[in-house]
N, C-alpha and C positions, 0 to 999 in steps of 0.2 A: 177121580177128578171129573168135574162136570164139563161136558162139551156143549158148544153152541149148536143150535139147530142149523142145518145146512143152508137155509134161506135167510138167516139172520144178517142184517147189514153190518153188525159189529161182532167181533170175536173177543173172548175172554183175553185180557192182556192188552187190548187196544187202548191207546191214550185218547181221551175224548174231552169235549167241553160242551156245555149246553145249559139248559134250564131244568130245574127239578120239577117232578110231577107232584102235584098236591091234589088228592081226591076231593071231589065236590063237597063232601060233608066236612072237610077240614079247612076249607078256604076262609071261614070267618076268623080263624085263629092262626093260620099259617099262610104265608105267601110264597110263591115260587121264587127261587134264587138261582143265580148263575153259579156254575161249578166248573172245575177242571179236575180230572182224575183218570183212573184206570178201570176199565170194565172188569168186574169180578163175577157177574152173572147175567145171562141173557134170559129174559122171561121174568115174570114177577116172583116166581117161586110158589105161588098159590094156585092149586088146581082150579081150572075153569074160570080164572079171573081174566086172563088175557090170551090172545092168540100167540103162538110161538114167536118170540122175537120182538113183540111190541114194546116191551119194557126192558130196561137195563138197570142193574145195580152197579154203581160206580163208587170206588173207594177214593177218598180225597187224601191230600197230603197229611192231614191230621188223623188219619186212620179211621175216620167215620165214613159211613156209606150213605148214599143218596139214591133215590129211585128217579128214573127219567124215562120219558117216551123216546123211542128211537127217532121219531120225527122232530123232536126238539133237541137232538144231539148231533154233533158233527165231529169228524176226526180232528185231533189236536196234534199236529206234527211236532 
């Protein structure tokens, strides 16, 4: 089981809502979208891409996943 870094603002299993992250090179064909879901991963999962805890992967109700910045995400009670 993957654990969240100790300084991460969210933990795996937290319910959240926010706006998806779209990398600059994809913004011509994809737009950020609002989401609600459950955190399944803290960090991008790609070595040297982000600092620990900057990115989240969130699983939506339809079982798809979205990537978001922690700064664009908030708890969803």
